[in-house]
N, C-alpha and C positions, 0 to 999 in steps of 0.2 A: 194509902196512895200518895197523899200529900208528902208524907215522910220519905217515900221512895223517890219522888220527883226531886225533893230537896237534896237528897243524897247524890242523885245522878248529876244535878247541877254543880254540886261541890266537886265531884270527881272531874267533870269537864273543866272547871275553873282551874283546879290544881294542875291538870294536864297542860292546859294552855300556858299558864304562868311558868311552869317548869320548862317547857320548850322554849319560851322567850328568854329565860335566864340562860339556857344552854346555848341558844343562838348568839346571845350577847357575849357569852364567854368565848365562843369561837371567834367572833369578830374582834374581840379585845386581844386575842392571842395571835393574830396574824397582821402582817404589814401589807395593806392593799395597794398595789401599784396601779396608778392611773395613767402614767405616761413614762415612756422610755425614749431617751435621746442617745444617738450613737455618733461619735466623732472619731476621727483618725488621730491617734496620739503620736505614733511613729510608724516606721515601715512594717513592724510586726504587730503592734498592739492597737487596740481600740479603747476609747474611753466611753463607758456606759454610765448614763445618768438616769437614776430612777426617781420618779416624782410620786409622792404619796401623802395622803391626808392624815392628820392626827386629831382625833375627836376628843376634846377636853370636856370637862364638866360644864354644865350650863349651855350645852349645844353649840359651843364655840369650836370652830375648826381652824387649825393652822396647817400650813403645807410645808413639807420638808423635801429636801433632795439629798441623795447620796451618790457619789461617783466612784467608780472603780476602773482599774485597767485590766484588760484581758485580751488574749489573741483569738477568742471565740466567744460565742454567745453562751455556751455551756459553762465555760470557765467564769464568765462574768456573773452568771446566776449563783455560782458557788460563792464568789467573793461578795456579792451583794448580800447574801444571807449571813456571811461572816461579819459584814459591816453594819448590820441592823440588829436591834434587840429582839425582833420577832421574825418568824419565817415569812419570806416574800410570797405573796399570793397574786397571780397575774390574771385571775378570772374576771377582774373589773377593768382590765387594760382598755383604754379608749383611744389613746394616741401614741403613734410610733413615729419618731422623727429621725431622718438620716441627713447628715450634712451633705452638701453637694460633692465634697471631696470623697466621702465614703461611698456615695452612690456611683461616682465615677469609677471606683475600683471594683464595684459589684457587691450586691447585697444578698446573693443567693443563700449563703450559709445562715445568715440571720433570719431570713424569711422562712427557710426550710425548717429551722428549729421551732419557730413560732407555729407553723402550720401543723407540726406534730404534737403540739401541746393541746390536749382536749379541753382544757379550761378556758382557752382564749377564744373569744367570739370572732366570727368572720367579718363582722361589721366594724372592726377596728379601723380607724382612719390612719393611713400611712401617708406621710408627706416628706418632701425634700426641702431643706432649708438653705437659704443663702448664708454662707459663713457657718460657723460652728453651731450645732443644734443644741448643745447643753444650755447656753444662756436663755434659750426659749423657755426652758423649764426652771432654771435656777433663779433668774432675775425676778425680783418682786415687782410685778407690773400692775398690782392693784386690782386684779380680777377676783371678785368675790367667790366664784366657783373654782378658782385655781387655774393655773396656766394650761394644764393638759386638757381640762374640760372646755376652756375658752377656745383653744385651737380646734378641738372637735366640733364645737358649735359653729365656729367661724366657717369651717369648710362645709359642714352640712348646710348652713344657711346659703352659701354661694352655690351649692348644688341644687337646692330646692327653690331658691328665689333669685338666682343669678345666672351667670354664663358658664359656670364650672361644670364640666362633664361628670357624670356619676362614676365614682370609683372608691373602693375600700380594699381591705386586705383580701377578701374573697375574690373580687373582680381582678385585682392585680395578679393573683395566683392563676385565675382562669386565663388571662391574657398571656401570662408567662409560659404556661404549658401548652397553649393552643398554637396552631399553625396559621399563618396569615394575618396575625394581629400582634402589634408590639404593645407592651405595657405603658401606662401613663400614670402619673401621680401629681397631686397638687404641689405647687411651688410657693413657699411662703418666705417673707422677709421680716426682720425685726428692725424697725426704724423709729427713732425718736420715742423710745419707750413703748411702742405699740407693735403688735403683730398683725400683718395684713397679707391677703392673697396677692401674689405677684405674677402668677401665670401657671403654666402646666409643664411638668418635667417629662420629657420623652425618652423612653428607654429602648435599647437594643438588648433583648433578653434581660439580664439583671443589672445592666450598666446604663446610667443616664448619659445621653448624648447631646441633647439640645433642650432649649426652653421655648415654649410658645408664650409670647408676652400677654399680659392681662388684656391689652387692647384687641388681641386677635382671638380671645377665648370664644366669643360669640360665633365667629366664623368657623372655628374648629368644631364647636358643638353642633352647629347647624348641619355640618357634613357627617357628624359622628352618630347622632341619636335624635329621636324625637323629644321635644321638651316644650314647656308652656310658660317659661319665665325668661328673664334676661332682657337686654336692650342693646342696640347698636347705633352709633352716631354716624350720620350720613351728611356729607357736605352738599349743599345745593346753592349755587351762585355764591352769595356772600353770607349765607346762613348755615347754621349747623342744626340739623334736625335729629331728634332722638326717636328712633323706632322702638316702641315698647312691644315686645313679643307676647302674643297670647297663645299661639299654637304654631310650632314649627315642626314640619315633618320632612323626612328625607327617604328617598329610595334610589336604588342603583339599577342602571341598565347596563348589562354586560354584552359586548359585541362578540361575534365569532372571529375565528382566525387564530393562528398560532400565538400571536401577541394580541390579546384582546383589548379592544377600546372600551373605555369606561365613561358613562355619563352619570353624574351625580345630580339628581333632581331635588331641589329644595323648594318647599312651599311654606311661606310665612304669612300668618295672619297677625296683624298688630294695629297699633294706633300711634299717631304722632301726638306727643304730650304738649308740645309748645303751641302757643297761640301765635299764629302767623297772619299778618295782614297782606292781602294781595289785590292786584288790579283785576285778575281774572275771576270768573265764577268759581265757587268752591269745588264743584265737580271737575272742572278743568285743572285746577291747582292739584287736586289729588291725583289726577292722571299723570301730571308732570312729576310729582313726587314719586309715584309708583315706578315710573320708567327709570328715573334717576337712581332710586334705591336698588332696583334689580340690576342695573348696570354696574353700580359700585360694589355690591355684594358679590356679584359674579367675578369682577376684576380682582377684588381683594382675596376671594377664595382661591382663584387661580394662582395668585402670588404665593399664598401659603402652601398650596399643593406643590408648586415649583420648589419651594424651600425643602419640603419633606422629601421629595424625590431626589433632589440634589444631595441630601444628607442620607439617602437610602433608608428612610424610616417610614415604615408602613403603619404609622400610629393610628390612622383612621380605620384600619382593618379592611382595606380594599381587597387584599388577598383572600380574606375570609369570605367576602361577597362573591368573588370569582369562584372560590372552592365550592360554595354551596350550589353553584349553577353549572359546574363543569366536572364531569366524571374523570376526565384525564388530567385534572389539576395535580401538580406536584410542587411541594414547598420549595425544593432546591431550584427548580426552573423558575418559579415565580420570583424568588429573591434575585435571580440573575437578570430578569427582564423588567422588574418593577420600575427602575429608573427611566426606562424608555417607553413605558406604557402611556398612551394618549388618554388624558383624563380631562373631560369637559364638564363645567358646572353650569347648570341652568337654574335660574332662580325666578320664582313667581311670588310677588308680594301683593297681598290683599289688605288694603287699608280700611279698617272697619269704621273708624271715626277719628276725628282729630280736634285739635284746639284752634283750627283755622277759622278766622272770621273775615267776612267780606267788608 
């Protein structure tokens, strides 16, 4: 019995070690792409930059890039394979960057190729860059995890702990193919040797048309989705107060009529992080802050909405909200009337606690 158990253990050990060697061999025989950047080279061609790690002995990792020219994603893949010593594998792709110039011309062909690749996950972060996107991967910026992973983590962090609306490859595709909602993507910039979030790129189908600034991200997200993070700065007399969001919820009221009126109702629970000395009792101060915050957020949201309507961009998906409530909704008619729709924002702020002292 003891001999039989020992034999079984040996067989299991050999099986495990053999599979590990086989997996290692497979990893050693492919080039794992973590990031891809796409730039415009000339009227016909694009420059594709692939970012990949090289695992050396002693657990040391260095990062390399290779760039090729091509008039399509398919041609670029062929050339990338020809320019590397190992076959390109995209199953670990985390970050896809398009320069603003490329996004202006349309990214449908490149996105379509990616969505047809079964090895690519739908949680890939897609972003638009200010200037050429290649340097975001090529430049040695000193990130231990590599530039591609840094950009991925940067955007994820701003979605999970900041003001950036949730978006990835899967959601971009959903918005692209849906009616009544325009796609959005993060907008990043490279400045003074560092990459940072600069706003939100707004699309009309597959072409970028406008940018929401970083300062307006909270307003956009408050009208776009429920979230529990982020902050917004409000002016009060000679002071600047930071409202830290704990829970923001939004719902839409759609009126009747051939051209429906829309009410966007925002409810924000949060706290004021600054310590503020005042002459009034704390409860009265909080009432004043609440009133002023509601007034400013409503005003700032209306200004942002006016900008979106003027540019004819339904990036908030108001058409989708109307479509869900009206059987007679038609996409073509909505596109024609969107700029003239009356949209009103109502904001209710609940200040849970603050740093105010009497």
